[in-house]
N, C-alpha and C positions, 0 to 999 in steps of 0.2 A: 602455652604459644610458643610458637615456632619464631627462629631470631631470623634476623634477616640475613642473609649471606653474602658474605664478601667474595669481591670480584676473586675468581678465580685465576688462580697468575698461571704463567704460561709455560707451558711444561717443556724438556729439553727435548722432547722428540716437536715440538712444535718451534724450539728455535730451531732446533737443525732444519725445520723446513722452511723457512725465511730464512737461513743460510745457504739457501741450496737454490731458494727463487732467486737471491742475488746476485748468487753465481750465474747463476744461467740468464739475469737478464743482463748481464756484463757484458757475454760472447756476445761476438757478431751471428746473427740468423734469420732467417728467411717468415717474416711474421703476415700472420692467416687473417684475417678481413675477412669476416661471415655476417651480409645482408639480407633481408629480405627482399627476395623477388619475384611477386605473385605467388603462384601458388608453391615455388620452390625456392631456394635458399641458395644465391651464390656465391662461392669460397676464391679469392682472389687473395695474390701477394699483394705484398707491400708496396711493391715497386706499381703495379697495376693500377692498385688503388690511390695512388700520389699520383700518377699520367691520367687516369679517369678524373681526376678531383681537376687538376690542372687546364686539363681539356674543357670541362662545365665552367671552369671558374672564365677564361678566355672566350667562352661564348656569351655568358652570360656578361661579360665585359664588353663586347660587339652589341651586345643588342641594347648597352646604356648609352652609347656612344652618338649618340642623336637620329640614331638609324644607319648606320654603320653597316651595322650585319644587312643593308639592302643592298647599296652598293656594292660591297664587296660580296654577297652571297647570288645576286639579282635576284633575291629569293627572301619570303619571310617566315617568321619564324612558325608558320600554321601552315606549311609547304605551298601556300597561291604564290601565284606570279606575281606582278604589278597591277597588271588590270584585270583583275580574277575576284568577282562578287562571291561572297556565304553563298551556303545553301541557302535557299526563302522557302520558305515555306510558308501556305497561308490557309486557316479553318474559318471558314464564314459562316455563321448563325451560332456563335459559343456560347453565348449570354440570353436566354431563352425569357428574362424577367423584360429584354430591352427590344424597340425596336429596332432595332440594327445591330447588329456588332460581329467582329473577326477579331481573330487571334494573329498577327505576323511572329515568325521568327526569322531571324537574317544571322546566321549563324548561332551565338547562342543569346545576342540578343532579342530578347523576347516585350512584346508592346501587344496588353489589350485595347482595341477602340469599345464603347457601347456609348450608344447614343436615343437620347430619350425626350420625346416631342411633348410639347404642354404646349395647351391655348394662351397667348398673349396677347395683350393690346398692342397694337402696329406705333409703330412712330409719327407723333402727328406731321416731323416733316417727310413722311414719307407714307402715306396712307394706307399704299397696299405692299406692302413688302413686311417679309418677316426677318425670323434672325437665327444665324448658325453662330453659335457661342461655343469654342471649342478651348478644351483645357489640359495640361498636360502634367498630369504629376509622376514624381520621382519617391518615391520614397524607400524608407535603408531594404527593404526587401530586397529591390535588388542589385542595391552594391550599399559595400561597408561608405564610400565617400559620404553620403546624402546621409542629415537628420532628421529628424520626425519636427515639428511643426511648422513654420508658414512656408511655401513654397519658396525654395532658394533663386540664386539667380540663371543659372541652367535651365531651371525646369518653367520657368517667365522670361527666358530667352525661346527656349522652343514655344512653348503656347502661342507668343507674338510669331512666331514663324509660320506655324502654323494657321493663323490669323489669316496673315498675311496673304497664305497659298491661296486659300479660299477664297479671298477680294481680285485678287489681281486675274487666277486662273478660271473664274466663274465659273466652279465645278458647279453648284448650285447659284441658280438663280432668286434670288429673294423673292424677283414675284410669283414664284411657283409657290411659295406657302401661303399666299392669302388665302384666306376664307370667304371672307366679308369684308372687301375698301373699305378702312374705315373702324370698323369696327371688331374682326378678329381675324387673328395668325396664327402660324403655326411658329414655334420658335425650338431647334432643336440643338439641344444641349449633348454636344461632345467629349465623353471624358476622355481619357488617353492616358492607361497607366503600365505602367512600365517593370515587366515583370524579374525582367533578368535584363542587366546592363553588360557591354561592353561594345561599350563602342556603335559610333555612325545610329543614335535617336531620333536623328531627323529625316532619313531614309525612311525609317521603322513605322513612324509615329504616321509620314503621309499617308504610305501605303494602308497600314492600316485605319486610317481615316476612309483612303478613295474604296475599299473593302467594305467598312459597317454601311458607308452612304449609297452603296449599289445593296445593299442587304435590306434598309428603311421598308416600307408598308408604312401609309399612315391609314387611317378608318377615313370614311368619306362624312363629310361634316356637310350639312346642313343649317338652314337660322331659322329657326319658327317664327314666323315673321307677330305671332298674336303674343305670345309670350315673350318673343328676342329674344329666348336661348339658343345655346346651340345644341344640338341631337347630331349623336355619332351612331354609325352604323358601325359595328367592328365586326359583322359579314362580308363587309364588302369594304377590302381595301387595295391597295396600287401602291406600287414601286414608288420611289422618289424619282426625278427627274434628273438623273446624271450626263452634266450634258459636257463636260469635258473629264481626261483623265489625266489631269496631275500628276506625276513622278518622277521624285526628288534621287540626284548622282550628289555623292560625298565623296572628297580627296583630299587624301594629308600631302603636304607639303614639307620636304624635306630640303633644308638651306636653298631654296628659292630653285632649284634644276632640278631633284622628284618627285614626280608623281606618284601616288598610289589609290585605287580605290578601295571604299569600303572597308575603311580602317578599324581594328578594332581598338579598346580601349586602351592598351598600353601602344599601340599609334598612334594614336590620337594625344598621350602627354608624351610620347618622345618629338612629335614633329613639329617642324618652326611654323606651321600654318593651316588653316583646313579652309575647306571650301562647297558647298551643296550647291548645285543649278538642280532649278524645278525647271522639264519641258511637259508640254503640252502633244497627243499624238497626233498637230499637225505640223512641231518644232519647232512650235512658239516659246520665246522662253518667258516663263511665269514669275520666278521668284532667283534673284541667285543674291545666296549671304556668303559675306566674309566676312566675320572677326576679326577682324585685323591682321596683324604675321606677316607671315614670310610676303612679298608682294609675286604676282606673274608678268609676264612676259603674253603679250596678246597671241605672240602662238600657240605659248603652253595652255591660254586661256577660250583658244581656237579648238584644242583638242579634247580640252575638257568638256566643251559642248558636242563635242562627237559623241563622245563615247555618253556622254546623257542621253543625246537621240537614240543610240543603241541600245541601251541599256534599259529605255522605257518598251523599246518596242519588246524585250526581253518578257519585263513585267506586265504588258499589258495584256500577250500571250496567255500567260500563266493566270490571270486573270481570269479571261472569256474562258481558257479551261475549269474554272473554279464553279462559277456562274453558269456553266452550261452546264455542267452536272448536278447543278441544285434540282434541275427544273424536269417534271416532270413530260418522261419519255410518254 
């Protein structure tokens, strides 16, 4: 059997090495710091490294002082100007199993909307109207700030906001969803799921809903008089009649004086208030969402509404280009 070895004592050579190391560390010298930077290696002096760290710390401090970086630099962390939106992209018909769908990216914020149409009995007080039921889901997948389980407060607020936009803008006339008065109507379930959360969720949800509704095709349905059952003709479909085009524009408020458009998640966290304005193509105000926070003067509010009208034209142009590209030539 082999015996357990005792730890080896430091040899004379090891002691002398440690002695030299102590002597070297006590002398003034130029330190070297190496860090990986992309495919290569960065080598810098200790003084340069300390200066770089101080600059980064100061920049981070400015970013934490309630938007102080915006006021001092007149520029945002991602390089945008105060009134500049992030790149907006839309992909229509993303879900083949839905009756209509769209995916919208607003910078990193990504929302997908799927619309599913089903039969339902009309309400007794309005026998010739259908239903539009929106639901916004903010799962843990999109951000670590959300948890599994029942919808949180932010998801419920977003769902109610979308419901108000549908009702106030009359984007869909519920009478258009009637199949047979008093007997059968369509119900449109609009599920909006956030895949990546980086602020301004209301703008992305409103745009995704509009694009998905523009993509909805409903089959022809008739009521058999003999059996009183619905007969569906899947070979003959028609697009949903989207009557208005509401577009949301969100702002972040800093210290009651500074306004920026399309805030990111970090900017929303630092802001002292937020504001969302929904306009239609005629310049009519469909909805105004101001969940507390800093107040706004009449002049500032008017500036926001003017910017919302301009934003509507930009989104409407993008929407028309996407829809026209899908039409058969």
